[in-house]
Structures are given as structure tokens and as C-alpha cells.
N, C-alpha and C positions, 0 to 999 in steps of 0.2 A: 707390422703395421705398414701400410702403403700411404705414402705421403705425396703431394703434388704441390709444386709449386707453380703458381700463376702470378704473373707481372701485369699491371695496366697502368699505363700512362694517361693521365688525365688529358683529353683531348686528343687520343689516338685512339681509344678503344672504348667501347661502352659497357665492359664488364661481362657481357655475354657469356664469354669463354670461362669466367671462374664460377657461373650457375653451372654450366654442363659438366663441370668436375667435380659434384657436390656426391656423387656415388662412391665417393672414395671415403676411407675413414677417416683420414685427418688431412687437412686442407690448409693452405697457408695462402694468402691473397696479398699482394704487394702493390700498394697504391703510391704511386710518385708523382707529387706536384712537379711541374717543371719549372725550369728556373726562368727569373725574370721577374719576380714578384717585385713592384715597384712602390705599392700604397697598399693602406689596410683595406680599402675598397677590393683592390686585387686580391688580397688573401683571402678575404670572405667570399670571393666568387671561385678562387680554386678550391677551397677548403668544403666549401657547399658541394663542388660537383664530386670532390672525393667522397663526401659523407653519403651522397646518393647511392653509390656503388657499394660501400662499405654495409650500408644497412640492408641491402638486399642480400649481403652474405651473412649477416647477422642473424636476420629473420629465420633463414632455413638451416641454422646451427644449435647445436645445443649448448655448447661452451666456446666463449669467444673472448680472446686476449688481444686487445689492441695495443700496439707498440708505435709509439711515434718519436721519430729520430729527426731532429733539427736544432741549428746553431741559431736560428734568426728567431729573435725575441717577438717580433711580429708577427709572424707564422703562429707559435706557440698561444702567443695572446687571442689571436683570432679562432685557433683551433678551441680552444678553452672556452670563449663566449659563445661561440656556436653550438659547442656539443653540450654546452648547460643543460639546456632545455630538448635534447636531441636524443632520439631512441636508440640510437647506437650505444651510449653508455648506460645501459641498464644495469639494475642491481647484480645481476649474475655477471656482469661483462668487469673484466680486469683491465685496467688502463696502466701501460706504463710507458712514461717519458722519457727519452734518454738524450742527453744534451751535456755540451761543454761549458753552458753558461753558468756563471756564479749564481748563488742562492738570492743574492741582492738583484738581480735581474728579474726573478720569476715569482714577484707578489703577485702579478696578475694572475697567476694560475691558483692562487688560494682559494677561490671562490668555487670553482670547479672542482679541483681535486680534494678539497675537504668533504666535500658532499659525494663524491664517486668513491667508488672501489680502485683508487689510482695510488701509484706511487712513483716518485722520481729518482733516476738512475743518473748522479750526476758527477762528470769527472773534470773538474775547474780547473786543475793541473795539467797543461799538455805535455809535462817534461816527465809524468809519471803514468803508469796505469793504475793508480789507485782509483777506485769509484766508490761512491758513497750512495745508500738508498734512504731517501726520505719519504715520509708522509705528512700529510696537513691534517690535523684532529677535525672532526665534523664541529660545526657550530662555534669556532673558536673566534677571538677578537681579532678584528682587520689587523694585518700585518704582523700578527703571530707567527714565530720561526717555526720551520718546519721539524718535525721530530725525526731524529735519525733512527734508524730501525737495523741497519747493518752496513760494513765495509765489505768491500773485495779486492784482494791483492792477488797477483800471481802466486807469490810464495804461499799465501795461508789460505786461499780461496775464500769463499763466501763466510764470514762471522757474523753473528747477530750482535748487536750492540745495546739492546734493549730487551724488555720481557716480551716485546710485540713481535709476532711472527711475519713471516712478508705476507703481503696483503692480509691485513688483520681485520677481523670482523668489527669495524669501528662504530657500529650501530646495534652491536648485540649489548653493549652496557658502555656507556660514555665515562671516559677515563678522567674529565675534569668537570664534569656536572654543570653543562652548560644551561641557559635560561631560554626556554622556547617561548614562542606565543601561539597561543590557542586561543581559536577565535570559536565563540558560542553565544548563544542568545537563549533567553529564559522562555520556557514552555512548563507543561505539566510534568509533576515530579522533577524538575530542574530549575530552580529557585534561583535569582538573581540576589546577592546579597552585598552591600555595600559597606566597606571596613575604612576605618579612620588611617589614613597613610599619609604623612607630611610631605612625603616624597613623589606622591602620585599627582596627576593632574587633579585640580581640584579638591585634594587633600582626601581623596576617597579612591580606593582601591575596588576594581571588580573581583567579584568572586561568585562561586555557584555552590549549590546544595542539592544533591539529589543523585539520582541512578548513573548519569552521564559524567557526573562529577566524581564518583567513586571509580567509574572507570578511566576516567582521566587520573588520579591517584594511583590506582593501580600500574598503570603503563610507567607513569613519572617514577615512581620506585622501583620496578622492574629495570627499565632503561637508564636509570640515576642522572634525572635532569629536574629542573626547578622549572616552572611556567609562569607565565603572566596572561591572563584573560584581555583579549581584544573583543570588541562587540561593534558591528556595523550599524550605521546611522539608522537603517530602516527596522532593525532587528527583524530580519527574516532571513530564509534558507537563500532564496536568490534565483534567478531565473535569468536566462539569455536576453538581451536587450536587443533593439533593433538594431545597434550599431556595432553588434557582437560581442560587447562586454555583458559582464553579468553584475547583479544586483546582491544584495545582502552578502552572507558568509560565502557565497562562490565567488562574489567581488573582491573581496578581501585576499582570497587563497588565490587567486589568478594573479593578481597584482603584487605579490610577494609581501602581502601585509601579514601575512601568519606562516607557521610552520606545520599546524595540526589544526583540521577542523573536526571538530567535536562531534557535531550534529546527533544523532546520527544521519545520515543523508542518503534519500532513495537512489539507488543506481540506476542511471538513464545514460542514454547513449551521447546525449551532449555533454553532459558533465564528465563523461568518462573520457571525452576529446582533451580535457584540460586540466584534468585531477586523475591521480589514481586513489582506488578504493583500499580498504583494508579488507581482513577476515570479516565476515558480517557478524554484527552483534544483535540483529533482530530479522526476522522475515514475517511481514506483516501484509494485511489486506486491508483495503478502503471500506469504512461500512459508514452506515449513517446514524446518527443519535436524533432521537426524538422525543418528546414527551408521553408519558403514560397518561391516558385518559383515566377519568373518574369513574369506579365501579357503576354499572349501569344494566339494569333489567333489560333483555331484546325484547320489542314488543313483537318481534317475528318467531319467538320462541314455540308457538303452537305449530308452526311448520316444520320445526326441527325435533318433534318428538318422534317422527317417522323419518326415516331416512327415504329421499326421493325415489329410490329403485321401489322401495314399498308403497308408497301412494301409488306410482306406476302400476305396479302388480295388482293392486287391489282394484283400480280402476279398470284394468283388462279383465280381471278376472270378473266384476261386474257386468262388464258388456257382453262378455262371452257367455255369461250364466242368462242373459237376457236373450241373447240369441239362441240358445240352446232350448230355452223355453218356448220361444219362439216357434221352433221347428217342430218340436214334438206337438205343440198344439195345432200346429198346421196338418200334422199327421195323423193323431189319433183324437183330436177333440172338434168338436162340431158346434161347441155352444158359443157365447159371444161375450164371455168374460174373461176375454185374454187380457186386455188393459188392465182391468181390475185387479186381478190374480198376479201379473207379473209388477205391478207396483207394490205387492207386498216386499218383494225383496228388496227395493229401495227403502221402504218406510223401516225395515229390521236394519239395515245398515246405518239409518238415521236414528235407532232407537228410540221408533215410534212405536205404537201398537198396531196388532193386524187385526182387521175385522175377520168375524166369521166366515171362514171359506164357504161359498156356494158353489156345489157341482165340482168341488177338486178331485183330480185324479191322484192316486197313490203315489205316481212318480214326481208329482207337483208338492205333495209333502214332503217328500224325502228330499228334494233339491231345496227347500225351503228351511228344514232342519239342518241340513249342510252348511248352506248359506249362514243361518242364524249362530252355529258354531264358531265358524270363522271369524264373522263380525264380533262376538262375544270377545274372542281373544284380541282382535285388534283393538275395540275401545277400551279394554279394561287395560291394554298396555300403552294405550295412548294416552289415556286419564293419567295413568302411574307415571309416566314419561314426564307429562305438561307440569303436572304437580312440581316434579322435581326440578324442572327447568325453570318455572317461574321463582323458585327459591335460590336459583345462581344468579349472581352479577358478573357480567363480562367486563372486562379492562381492556378498551379497544387499543390496538398495535397495529394499525392499518398500513404503515410503512416499513416494508422489509426487504426494498430493492430500490435502486434507482429509478426504475421505471414507474414503481407507485408514486415517487415523489413528482415527476415528470408530468403524470396524468392531473396531479392535483394543481389546478392553475392558482390557487391561493398560496400554497407554500412557497416561502423564501428560503433558498439555500445560501449555507455559511460555508465557504471555502478559506482554507489558509492563504495567506497574501503571499505571493510571488514565490507559490511551492510548483514542484514538477508536477503535480496534477493538474495545477490550472494551465500549466504551458502544455499540457498532453491534449486536456478535451479542447483548448484554443487551436491546436494544430490539426485536430483530427478531421478528416474528410468525408468519413461516412461512418456509420451507425450512432449509437445511442450519445454518445457524446458530442454529436454535433449537435443534438438538440440541446444539452447543456449549455454550449456557446451560443445557441438561439434564445436560451433562457437568460443567459446573462444580459444581450442585448435588450432584452425586454424589461430589465429590472428586477429579476429573480435572483440574482445572486449578489450576495454582498461578501467582502474580504475582512478577516480578522487576522490579528497574529496570534499564535499559540498562547502568550500570555494574558490574551483577552478572551479566550475560550469560557473561563468560568463566570465571567461578568455575562456574557451572551447566552449561556445557558440559563441562568437565573431569570434574568429579564425577558430573554425572547423565546428560547426553545420550551421553557416551562408552561409559558402562556399557550403555546400551540401553535403559533404563526412561523416558526422556523424550523428547522432542521440543521444539523452538522454533520460535515463529512470529513473524516477523520481515520487515522488507522485505529484498528481495535484496540492496540495496548493504550495509547491515549486515551481513546474513549473509556475503558476500563477505570482509567486514572480519573478522569473528570467525574463518572459516575460514583466513585470511591469518594473522593473529596466533598462531593457534593452530600452523601451520605452522612459523612462524618460531622459536616454543620447543621445538616436539618433533621437528622436522625430517621429519614425516610427514603423509600427508593420511588423517585419521581420520572426516572428517565428508564431507556431499554435503547439498545443498537440492535440493528438489522440481523436478520439471520443470514441474508446473502452479502457476499464480500465481492468486490472487484479491485482491479489494478495491484495484485499480488507484487510484492516488490522486496528486494533483499535493502537491507539498512546497513550502512558501515560508516566507519571516520574516514577521511580523506587527507591525501597529503600532496604535495606537488609532484607534478608529473616527473616520473622516473628517477624518483628518490629514492635510495635505499632504505630510508627511515620507515616508509610504508611497510615494506617486507619484515622490518623489525617490530613494530607495532602489530603486525598481523600474528606472528608467532605467539606474542604474549595474550593478544585476545583469543586466539584459538585453545591456550591453556585454560584461560578464564572460563569460557564456553564449557569446556570439556568438565572443570570443577563445579559448575553449575553457579558460581558466583553471579551471574547476571540474574538470574531467575530470583537467587536469594534476597539480593539488593532489592528488587522490584516487589517481593512481599514485605520487605523489612520496611522500604520507604514508603511504602503506600499502603496505610492500613485500611481494613474493609474491603480488599481489593477483589474479592469474591462473592462480597454480602448481596449484591442487586444482580448478580448473576443467575439466569434462569429461574426467575421470578413467574409465579402460577399467573396464567390470564383469566382465572375465573376464580371467584370466592363464593362460598355458600353464605346465606344470610337467612333470619328469621324475622320477617318484618310483614306488614299489613301490605296488601295489594291495593294499589290507586289505581285511578284512571288513567295515569301516564305509563303505567305498564300494560293496561289493557288497550288501549286506544284502537289498535288495529283491529280486534275483536267487535268491538261496539261499530266501528267503521264497516266492516263487513256487514253487518247485520243491518244499520242505517241503509247502506248500498241496498242490500237485497231487497228491503221495503220500497226504495225509491224505484228499482227496476220493476217490481210488481205493480206499482201504481202507474207507471208509465205503458206498462203492457195490457194493464185495465183498461186504461183512458185509449189506447190505440185499438182495443178490440170494440170498444163502445165507438168509437169513432168509425170504424170499418162497418159495423152494423146499421150506424144511421145512413152513410154514403151508400150501401150497398145492401138494402132491406132484403132481398130475394137470397144473399147469402146469407146460410146459418151461422150463428156464432163458433167461433173456434172451440170454445169450452165446450158447447153442448154436444158438438161432433165429437170431442176427445172423450166424452164421457159415455156416449154410445157403444 
């Protein structure tokens, strides 16, 4: 194996030589802080410049071990504080601090070293070569003593002094069962429960029941920790505010108020900058929930008896037959009965009687018989389909996409308060989501917490004035819960979805706890536990899915069902009267001009 040694002194090189050595199989980078550190601020500045170069090396390396050697307490303290939220010490990075300081002067390292894959190599007695290896257990109480893992002497070499190996997997299962803070809010299938607890603030302790509560219990049992729920003041997921801070659960996580964000949280670039995501528990699209209309007969059903293409083909066939009739008449017949005989084709189509033909040729009779057969099939099919359609009631579901809602200026949209979807459409610069932002400015958007959705769908969505936008899984739960209460399916969700997003739990940035939770969640998904809990915790979850949009009835037809047909008849009469009046007026104003009707009948 080839090895390369590269030395970089802060202030003397920018580390470019280190990057050029990356073609080798093994690489050592030595970064040395210059002497003369006189203050804590000076330490921070020096270490920050060191980390900049070390992070470049880590990002292009598979496995990295960071070794820090110093006998300066200020330097070690500054190093621990700066690297706490640094991308240098990710879950896969090993950290070894070598020092001759006694453990009593290294308490400032506990916070960082307990939450990283880190060890201490201490030789506090300069008269001997004996050294000891220590670790800090994660989430241990402040000032908890370090746990000795091994001793090293020249005579015996390295000897383990506990059951723990070197660089143990501290997060795979906690040894002392710490108490972690889990931030969560109530929503569909995740209900808030207040329990009596004399030691809790207000003598009430927050807990939850639902699918995500089961997920949290599963993780806690697997990793061996207890938990305490915390809840943000605004009971929302949280978005980034103008000052750069976050609201809701995201604000609790970014300020260190919780160790786990239960969520689940939609994965976005803005959130990923400040927290780490676990293995996904769900992948879902946004859809809309609207009220199902009452069953009604479509008054335009008489047009639906035949497809538009059949109507067009029938009209073209009639016009073509009239043109053929006129061409044959011009070539072979010299009588003056063309209009009278040609009108018989139209009378047959309208199911009227045909007068006794006068001077008909044989080819005229053949064309009439053929057309009569075609119209017989069409009219019989039309009448049969029309009767069937009049016995069908349609349940309208007009909103199947975001575009359908935007086109209806009377519909009010309900979005989740402080969710990533709201941030997304507010920040959009083009496309349909800019229209959603414009609708919000026009007062067509209101915001609800997820816990307020059941009341909103009962009061607003059921009435037909509002629609709700949420993930498909949440909408299924809302529909199932409403069916369990009402005993009927009054809602539907759209066929078209948008903003497909990965959802998972979150943890502090660069915290190895996230990787440990991810391994548990992967097993949970492979075993199908999440789907099992969803079916178990949400009864009737599939009852209102794929409902028919048409129902068959047996009832008396009313004027409400046939008003379009009567409108067409009355409209035809009105047009006839108007045409007659215009013809009489033209005859009076122009007496020398024969009436159009007389001229037509000649």
C-alpha cells in the first residue's frame, strides 16, 4: 500500500498540495497550528482555518480518522466547541485526542466527545509511558466521569479494561438508558394525550397515541432509551423565517431543544442545511380533498347518448347524401321536384312520415331505403341509451387537480400552517405555484394546523366552499375518521398529485444518533410494521377509496331533469316566430320580391 505524508502549516499553505495527493491509496494530512495562541478568540480563528482544510480532505475520503494532539486546555476546548456542529466529525469519522492533561481538566470535551465517535488517549504521568483510553457515553449527565476502555504500556501493550471495544458503536444501543427529548405535534392518526404527573409542569405530562408514537416506541426499545415529549408553542412543523431562524418543531430542533424530531418531516433543501434526515418512513404526494356532491341527473344526458364522433359522422353522412342526391338529379333528372324529394331524407332522419313520391327514379328509392336503415339503427340506439342515461345519477367530482381549483374563483384553499409546501409556493418564481401565491394575496387561502383539519372538513369542506391540500396518507385518514363518525363517504381526493416528497424523522446535524435510528427504521420498513400500524390504527382506511361516480335509480322524471330539452323546443319555436316576422316584414318593405317561403317551395 502506498502512503503519502503531507504537512500543512496554517497560514503557510492553503492545502492544495493535499488535494493533489488523493490518487494514492492511503493519505495522511498533518495540519499544525502555529505557536503563539494567546486568547480563546485566537484559538477559534486558528482552529477554524485548520478545519477548513481538514474538511476538504474528509469530503473526498472514504474513511477518516482525526487525531488531535495538544496539551493546551484552551486549544482542546475551542476545538471541541467548533467541531460540535462541524461536517468534519460525521458519524463515520473517528476522533482520537492525545493529551497529557489530567481528566479533571477535560470536562469541557464531554459534550462533543460523547456525541461523536471519539476517544481520549491520556498520559497524565510524565514519568511513565502508561497511557489510558477513555470514552464519554452519549447523553450522560454533565460532569459524568469518562469510561476507561483500555490501558497501554510498553510491557503489556494494549489491554482492554471493559467489555467495550475501541471506538465502540455507542449509538447502536445505549448502555445506561438515557432520557431523550422528542419533539412532536398532534395531527391525524397521532393524538395528543395529557397524563397526570405531579413532577411535570402543570402536573400534566404530554404523550401521544398513533402511528408515529408506535414508531417512537419501536426506536426507543431498540436503542434502549426513554423519552420525554416536547411540543412547540405554535404546534406546527416549522418554516424558515425572515431572520434566518425556524418556527415550530424545526425551531425546537435547531435551538437544541430536542434530540429527535418525530414528524415525519418532508425533505427539503432548506431543512437539510440545519438538520439530518433518517431513513424515510413514507413517500407521499400532495393531493386535494373536496366534498362529494349530491347525486343528480345530468340534463345534458341527451347529448351523451351518442359519442361526439358519431354525431359528426351522422351529419357528414347526411350532407354527403344530399350532395350526391343533387348531383344525380342534375345529371339524370329534368323535373322540378328536387327540394321536395331531397327533404324526404331529412324527414326520415327526424322520424317523420314521407309523402308519396312523385316521379321518383329507382336510384332515389335505393338511397332513401339505405338511409332509412341507417337512421333506424341510430334512432333505436339513441332512444335506448337515452332511457338508460336518464336512469343514471352522477355524483360530481369536478376538482381533480390544482388547476381545477385555481380556475374556480369561488373556492377557498386550506393549507397546513407553517409547512414546507407553503414555503415552496411562496418562493416559487414561475409556474402554477405562483398562481397559488397570488390566490393567497387575494384572500383565497387560509391556514390550519393538522389538528384542526377534522373540524374544517366537517364545517367547510362538506359545505363545498373549501378544499384541503395535504398528503395522500393524511387525506385517507381524514376520510376514514369521518366515515367512522358519519357512516357515509362525503369526500374524495383528487387523482392528480404534486410535490412528491420523502418523509422521515430528523436529528441534530452530524449526530450519529440519526444513523442509528435509520438502521432501525430500515428494519421496520422491511418487516412491514409501518403499513401494519397504519391499517390497525386507522379503521375503515380503505372504505371510501375508489367510490363510484354514477349510481342507478328508478324514479319519476321531473322538469328538473328535462329542462334542457324543453328549452331547446321553446327556443326553436321562438326562432321560427322570429323568422316568420322577418319574412313578413321583408315582403311588406319589398313587395316586388317574392316571399322566400314561396320561392323555396317552387
